[in-house]
PDB file of N, CA, C and O in Angstrom:
ATOM      1  N   MET A   1       0.832  -1.179   0.000  1.00  0.00           N
ATOM      2  CA  MET A   1       0.000   0.000   0.000  1.00  0.00           C
ATOM      3  C   MET A   1       0.875   1.240   0.000  1.00  0.00           C
ATOM      4  O   MET A   1       1.997   1.231   0.506  1.00  0.00           O
ATOM      5  N   ALA A   2       0.350   2.282  -0.565  1.00  0.00           N
ATOM      6  CA  ALA A   2       1.081   3.551  -0.590  1.00  0.00           C
ATOM      7  C   ALA A   2       1.020   4.197   0.785  1.00  0.00           C
ATOM      8  O   ALA A   2       0.014   4.115   1.489  1.00  0.00           O
ATOM      9  N   LYS A   3       2.094   4.826   1.138  1.00  0.00           N
ATOM     10  CA  LYS A   3       2.129   5.556   2.409  1.00  0.00           C
ATOM     11  C   LYS A   3       1.689   6.989   2.151  1.00  0.00           C
ATOM     12  O   LYS A   3       2.274   7.699   1.334  1.00  0.00           O
ATOM     13  N   HIS A   4       0.660   7.393   2.854  1.00  0.00           N
ATOM     14  CA  HIS A   4       0.136   8.746   2.702  1.00  0.00           C
ATOM     15  C   HIS A   4       0.569   9.563   3.906  1.00  0.00           C
ATOM     16  O   HIS A   4       0.009   9.430   4.995  1.00  0.00           O
ATOM     17  N   ARG A   5       1.547  10.389   3.707  1.00  0.00           N
ATOM     18  CA  ARG A   5       2.048  11.199   4.806  1.00  0.00           C
ATOM     19  C   ARG A   5       1.324  12.531   4.905  1.00  0.00           C
ATOM     20  O   ARG A   5       1.252  13.124   5.982  1.00  0.00           O
ATOM     21  N   GLU A   6       0.792  12.999   3.796  1.00  0.00           N
ATOM     22  CA  GLU A   6       0.077  14.262   3.782  1.00  0.00           C
ATOM     23  C   GLU A   6      -1.287  14.058   3.133  1.00  0.00           C
ATOM     24  O   GLU A   6      -1.465  13.188   2.281  1.00  0.00           O
ATOM     25  N   VAL A   7      -2.229  14.866   3.550  1.00  0.00           N
ATOM     26  CA  VAL A   7      -3.545  14.822   2.930  1.00  0.00           C
ATOM     27  C   VAL A   7      -3.434  15.468   1.563  1.00  0.00           C
ATOM     28  O   VAL A   7      -2.918  16.579   1.439  1.00  0.00           O
ATOM     29  N   ALA A   8      -3.910  14.787   0.546  1.00  0.00           N
ATOM     30  CA  ALA A   8      -3.746  15.265  -0.833  1.00  0.00           C
ATOM     31  C   ALA A   8      -4.429  16.610  -1.055  1.00  0.00           C
ATOM     32  O   ALA A   8      -3.916  17.441  -1.806  1.00  0.00           O
ATOM     33  N   TYR A   9      -5.567  16.840  -0.422  1.00  0.00           N
ATOM     34  CA  TYR A   9      -6.293  18.077  -0.655  1.00  0.00           C
ATOM     35  C   TYR A   9      -5.589  19.289  -0.072  1.00  0.00           C
ATOM     36  O   TYR A   9      -5.745  20.399  -0.582  1.00  0.00           O
ATOM     37  N   SER A  10      -4.825  19.096   0.977  1.00  0.00           N
ATOM     38  CA  SER A  10      -4.148  20.241   1.578  1.00  0.00           C
ATOM     39  C   SER A  10      -2.954  20.694   0.757  1.00  0.00           C
ATOM     40  O   SER A  10      -2.517  21.838   0.883  1.00  0.00           O
ATOM     41  N   THR A  11      -2.424  19.825  -0.073  1.00  0.00           N
ATOM     42  CA  THR A  11      -1.257  20.190  -0.866  1.00  0.00           C
ATOM     43  C   THR A  11      -1.596  20.425  -2.333  1.00  0.00           C
ATOM     44  O   THR A  11      -0.746  20.889  -3.093  1.00  0.00           O
ATOM     45  N   ALA A  12      -2.814  20.115  -2.737  1.00  0.00           N
ATOM     46  CA  ALA A  12      -3.191  20.283  -4.136  1.00  0.00           C
ATOM     47  C   ALA A  12      -3.337  21.760  -4.470  1.00  0.00           C
ATOM     48  O   ALA A  12      -3.872  22.534  -3.676  1.00  0.00           O
ATOM     49  N   GLY A  13      -2.872  22.138  -5.619  1.00  0.00           N
ATOM     50  CA  GLY A  13      -2.992  23.527  -6.037  1.00  0.00           C
ATOM     51  C   GLY A  13      -4.362  23.804  -6.616  1.00  0.00           C
ATOM     52  O   GLY A  13      -5.003  22.907  -7.164  1.00  0.00           O
ATOM     53  N   GLY A  14      -4.811  25.037  -6.498  1.00  0.00           N
ATOM     54  CA  GLY A  14      -6.078  25.423  -7.099  1.00  0.00           C
ATOM     55  C   GLY A  14      -7.298  25.217  -6.228  1.00  0.00           C
ATOM     56  O   GLY A  14      -8.415  25.458  -6.685  1.00  0.00           O
ATOM     57  N   ASN A  15      -7.128  24.782  -5.000  1.00  0.00           N
ATOM     58  CA  ASN A  15      -8.284  24.623  -4.129  1.00  0.00           C
ATOM     59  C   ASN A  15      -8.731  25.987  -3.627  1.00  0.00           C
ATOM     60  O   ASN A  15      -7.913  26.797  -3.192  1.00  0.00           O
ATOM     61  N   ASP A  16     -10.016  26.230  -3.689  1.00  0.00           N
ATOM     62  CA  ASP A  16     -10.576  27.499  -3.247  1.00  0.00           C
ATOM     63  C   ASP A  16     -11.462  27.230  -2.036  1.00  0.00           C
ATOM     64  O   ASP A  16     -12.676  27.070  -2.163  1.00  0.00           O
ATOM     65  N   TYR A  17     -10.841  27.184  -0.869  1.00  0.00           N
ATOM     66  CA  TYR A  17     -11.571  26.847   0.343  1.00  0.00           C
ATOM     67  C   TYR A  17     -12.591  27.909   0.723  1.00  0.00           C
ATOM     68  O   TYR A  17     -13.638  27.585   1.282  1.00  0.00           O
ATOM     69  N   VAL A  18     -12.303  29.168   0.430  1.00  0.00           N
ATOM     70  CA  VAL A  18     -13.257  30.235   0.755  1.00  0.00           C
ATOM     71  C   VAL A  18     -14.551  30.024  -0.022  1.00  0.00           C
ATOM     72  O   VAL A  18     -15.637  30.127   0.548  1.00  0.00           O
ATOM     73  N   ALA A  19     -14.450  29.734  -1.304  1.00  0.00           N
ATOM     74  CA  ALA A  19     -15.641  29.479  -2.121  1.00  0.00           C
ATOM     75  C   ALA A  19     -16.352  28.216  -1.649  1.00  0.00           C
ATOM     76  O   ALA A  19     -17.581  28.166  -1.632  1.00  0.00           O
ATOM     77  N   HIS A  20     -15.594  27.208  -1.270  1.00  0.00           N
ATOM     78  CA  HIS A  20     -16.187  25.974  -0.761  1.00  0.00           C
ATOM     79  C   HIS A  20     -16.991  26.244   0.502  1.00  0.00           C
ATOM     80  O   HIS A  20     -18.122  25.776   0.629  1.00  0.00           O
ATOM     81  N   GLU A  21     -16.423  26.985   1.425  1.00  0.00           N
ATOM     82  CA  GLU A  21     -17.116  27.283   2.681  1.00  0.00           C
ATOM     83  C   GLU A  21     -18.353  28.133   2.439  1.00  0.00           C
ATOM     84  O   GLU A  21     -19.373  27.922   3.095  1.00  0.00           O
ATOM     85  N   GLN A  22     -18.292  29.090   1.515  1.00  0.00           N
ATOM     86  CA  GLN A  22     -19.453  29.919   1.204  1.00  0.00           C
ATOM     87  C   GLN A  22     -20.562  29.076   0.582  1.00  0.00           C
ATOM     88  O   GLN A  22     -21.737  29.254   0.904  1.00  0.00           O
ATOM     89  N   THR A  23     -20.196  28.174  -0.295  1.00  0.00           N
ATOM     90  CA  THR A  23     -21.187  27.296  -0.917  1.00  0.00           C
ATOM     91  C   THR A  23     -21.843  26.400   0.118  1.00  0.00           C
ATOM     92  O   THR A  23     -23.057  26.199   0.088  1.00  0.00           O
ATOM     93  N   TYR A  24     -21.049  25.863   1.032  1.00  0.00           N
ATOM     94  CA  TYR A  24     -21.585  24.997   2.080  1.00  0.00           C
ATOM     95  C   TYR A  24     -22.527  25.772   2.994  1.00  0.00           C
ATOM     96  O   TYR A  24     -23.598  25.278   3.345  1.00  0.00           O
ATOM     97  N   GLU A  25     -22.136  26.978   3.380  1.00  0.00           N
ATOM     98  CA  GLU A  25     -22.990  27.800   4.244  1.00  0.00           C
ATOM     99  C   GLU A  25     -24.308  28.128   3.541  1.00  0.00           C
ATOM    100  O   GLU A  25     -25.366  28.097   4.170  1.00  0.00           O
ATOM    101  N   THR A  26     -24.255  28.439   2.253  1.00  0.00           N
ATOM    102  CA  THR A  26     -25.470  28.714   1.497  1.00  0.00           C
ATOM    103  C   THR A  26     -26.357  27.480   1.425  1.00  0.00           C
ATOM    104  O   THR A  26     -27.577  27.583   1.557  1.00  0.00           O
ATOM    105  N   PHE A  27     -25.755  26.318   1.215  1.00  0.00           N
ATOM    106  CA  PHE A  27     -26.511  25.069   1.174  1.00  0.00           C
ATOM    107  C   PHE A  27     -27.217  24.821   2.499  1.00  0.00           C
ATOM    108  O   PHE A  27     -28.395  24.462   2.516  1.00  0.00           O
ATOM    109  N   ILE A  28     -26.512  25.008   3.605  1.00  0.00           N
ATOM    110  CA  ILE A  28     -27.110  24.787   4.921  1.00  0.00           C
ATOM    111  C   ILE A  28     -28.268  25.760   5.160  1.00  0.00           C
ATOM    112  O   ILE A  28     -29.307  25.362   5.686  1.00  0.00           O
ATOM    113  N   LYS A  29     -28.102  27.016   4.785  1.00  0.00           N
ATOM    114  CA  LYS A  29     -29.175  28.001   4.945  1.00  0.00           C
ATOM    115  C   LYS A  29     -30.398  27.605   4.131  1.00  0.00           C
ATOM    116  O   LYS A  29     -31.528  27.717   4.608  1.00  0.00           O
ATOM    117  N   LEU A  30     -30.174  27.139   2.897  1.00  0.00           N
ATOM    118  CA  LEU A  30     -31.301  26.743   2.053  1.00  0.00           C
ATOM    119  C   LEU A  30     -32.003  25.500   2.595  1.00  0.00           C
ATOM    120  O   LEU A  30     -33.224  25.386   2.492  1.00  0.00           O
ATOM    121  N   VAL A  31     -31.248  24.573   3.167  1.00  0.00           N
ATOM    122  CA  VAL A  31     -31.860  23.382   3.775  1.00  0.00           C
ATOM    123  C   VAL A  31     -32.728  23.793   4.961  1.00  0.00           C
ATOM    124  O   VAL A  31     -33.840  23.290   5.122  1.00  0.00           O
ATOM    125  N   LYS A  32     -32.228  24.696   5.781  1.00  0.00           N
ATOM    126  CA  LYS A  32     -33.008  25.180   6.933  1.00  0.00           C
ATOM    127  C   LYS A  32     -34.261  25.907   6.473  1.00  0.00           C
ATOM    128  O   LYS A  32     -35.344  25.691   7.016  1.00  0.00           O
ATOM    129  N   LEU A  33     -34.116  26.772   5.470  1.00  0.00           N
ATOM    130  CA  LEU A  33     -35.252  27.511   4.952  1.00  0.00           C
ATOM    131  C   LEU A  33     -36.283  26.565   4.334  1.00  0.00           C
ATOM    132  O   LEU A  33     -37.484  26.725   4.554  1.00  0.00           O
ATOM    133  N   GLY A  34     -35.826  25.603   3.579  1.00  0.00           N
ATOM    134  CA  GLY A  34     -36.735  24.634   2.974  1.00  0.00           C
ATOM    135  C   GLY A  34     -37.457  23.787   4.009  1.00  0.00           C
ATOM    136  O   GLY A  34     -38.642  23.491   3.859  1.00  0.00           O
ATOM    137  N   SER A  35     -36.742  23.396   5.057  1.00  0.00           N
ATOM    138  CA  SER A  35     -37.366  22.614   6.126  1.00  0.00           C
ATOM    139  C   SER A  35     -38.427  23.430   6.850  1.00  0.00           C
ATOM    140  O   SER A  35     -39.498  22.920   7.176  1.00  0.00           O
ATOM    141  N   ALA A  36     -38.126  24.693   7.098  1.00  0.00           N
ATOM    142  CA  ALA A  36     -39.106  25.565   7.754  1.00  0.00           C
ATOM    143  C   ALA A  36     -40.333  25.765   6.868  1.00  0.00           C
ATOM    144  O   ALA A  36     -41.458  25.791   7.365  1.00  0.00           O
ATOM    145  N   ALA A  37     -40.123  25.904   5.566  1.00  0.00           N
ATOM    146  CA  ALA A  37     -41.243  26.079   4.647  1.00  0.00           C
ATOM    147  C   ALA A  37     -42.133  24.832   4.621  1.00  0.00           C
ATOM    148  O   ALA A  37     -43.359  24.939   4.641  1.00  0.00           O
ATOM    149  N   VAL A  38     -41.520  23.673   4.577  1.00  0.00           N
ATOM    150  CA  VAL A  38     -42.294  22.424   4.575  1.00  0.00           C
ATOM    151  C   VAL A  38     -43.061  22.271   5.877  1.00  0.00           C
ATOM    152  O   VAL A  38     -44.229  21.880   5.864  1.00  0.00           O
ATOM    153  N   ALA A  39     -42.422  22.571   6.999  1.00  0.00           N
ATOM    154  CA  ALA A  39     -43.100  22.479   8.302  1.00  0.00           C
ATOM    155  C   ALA A  39     -44.271  23.449   8.370  1.00  0.00           C
ATOM    156  O   ALA A  39     -45.327  23.107   8.903  1.00  0.00           O
ATOM    157  N   THR A  40     -44.097  24.650   7.839  1.00  0.00           N
ATOM    158  CA  THR A  40     -45.180  25.636   7.829  1.00  0.00           C
ATOM    159  C   THR A  40     -46.337  25.169   6.966  1.00  0.00           C
ATOM    160  O   THR A  40     -47.496  25.285   7.363  1.00  0.00           O
ATOM    161  N   ILE A  41     -46.034  24.649   5.803  1.00  0.00           N
ATOM    162  CA  ILE A  41     -47.094  24.150   4.921  1.00  0.00           C
ATOM    163  C   ILE A  41     -47.847  23.000   5.573  1.00  0.00           C
ATOM    164  O   ILE A  41     -49.075  22.945   5.501  1.00  0.00           O
ATOM    165  N   LEU A  42     -47.135  22.091   6.201  1.00  0.00           N
ATOM    166  CA  LEU A  42     -47.804  20.971   6.878  1.00  0.00           C
ATOM    167  C   LEU A  42     -48.680  21.458   8.021  1.00  0.00           C
ATOM    168  O   LEU A  42     -49.784  20.950   8.215  1.00  0.00           O
ATOM    169  N   ALA A  43     -48.200  22.432   8.775  1.00  0.00           N
ATOM    170  CA  ALA A  43     -48.987  22.974   9.883  1.00  0.00           C
ATOM    171  C   ALA A  43     -50.253  23.648   9.350  1.00  0.00           C
ATOM    172  O   ALA A  43     -51.337  23.467   9.905  1.00  0.00           O
ATOM    173  N   LEU A  44     -50.115  24.417   8.285  1.00  0.00           N
ATOM    174  CA  LEU A  44     -51.294  25.073   7.702  1.00  0.00           C
ATOM    175  C   LEU A  44     -52.281  24.054   7.128  1.00  0.00           C
ATOM    176  O   LEU A  44     -53.492  24.233   7.250  1.00  0.00           O
ATOM    177  N   LEU A  45     -51.781  23.007   6.513  1.00  0.00           N
ATOM    178  CA  LEU A  45     -52.675  21.947   6.019  1.00  0.00           C
ATOM    179  C   LEU A  45     -53.406  21.283   7.166  1.00  0.00           C
ATOM    180  O   LEU A  45     -54.598  20.995   7.064  1.00  0.00           O
ATOM    181  N   ALA A  46     -52.699  21.038   8.259  1.00  0.00           N
ATOM    182  CA  ALA A  46     -53.325  20.394   9.417  1.00  0.00           C
ATOM    183  C   ALA A  46     -54.392  21.293  10.034  1.00  0.00           C
ATOM    184  O   ALA A  46     -55.426  20.812  10.497  1.00  0.00           O
ATOM    185  N   ILE A  47     -54.139  22.582  10.038  1.00  0.00           N
ATOM    186  CA  ILE A  47     -55.114  23.523  10.643  1.00  0.00           C
ATOM    187  C   ILE A  47     -56.340  23.685   9.758  1.00  0.00           C
ATOM    188  O   ILE A  47     -57.470  23.591  10.238  1.00  0.00           O
ATOM    189  N   PHE A  48     -56.130  23.926   8.485  1.00  0.00           N
ATOM    190  CA  PHE A  48     -57.250  24.298   7.620  1.00  0.00           C
ATOM    191  C   PHE A  48     -57.965  23.124   6.953  1.00  0.00           C
ATOM    192  O   PHE A  48     -59.078  23.296   6.456  1.00  0.00           O
ATOM    193  N   LEU A  49     -57.364  21.952   6.929  1.00  0.00           N
ATOM    194  CA  LEU A  49     -58.020  20.829   6.257  1.00  0.00           C
ATOM    195  C   LEU A  49     -58.572  19.785   7.217  1.00  0.00           C
ATOM    196  O   LEU A  49     -59.013  18.717   6.791  1.00  0.00           O
ATOM    197  N   THR A  50     -58.550  20.085   8.496  1.00  0.00           N
ATOM    198  CA  THR A  50     -59.141  19.117   9.445  1.00  0.00           C
ATOM    199  C   THR A  50     -60.370  19.663  10.081  1.00  0.00           C
ATOM    200  O   THR A  50     -60.992  18.988  10.901  1.00  0.00           O
TER     201      THR A  50
END
């Protein structure tokens, strides 16, 4: 087996960690917003359709 002394991503050129972190933060915000929207819709359906 090959010996891996360093993590390949930390030494690879061209990695844009700032853009990666911004994309991840945006994804998390959208997941939270989408979950809240679904919960709100379900609550409104439960209130008005029962």
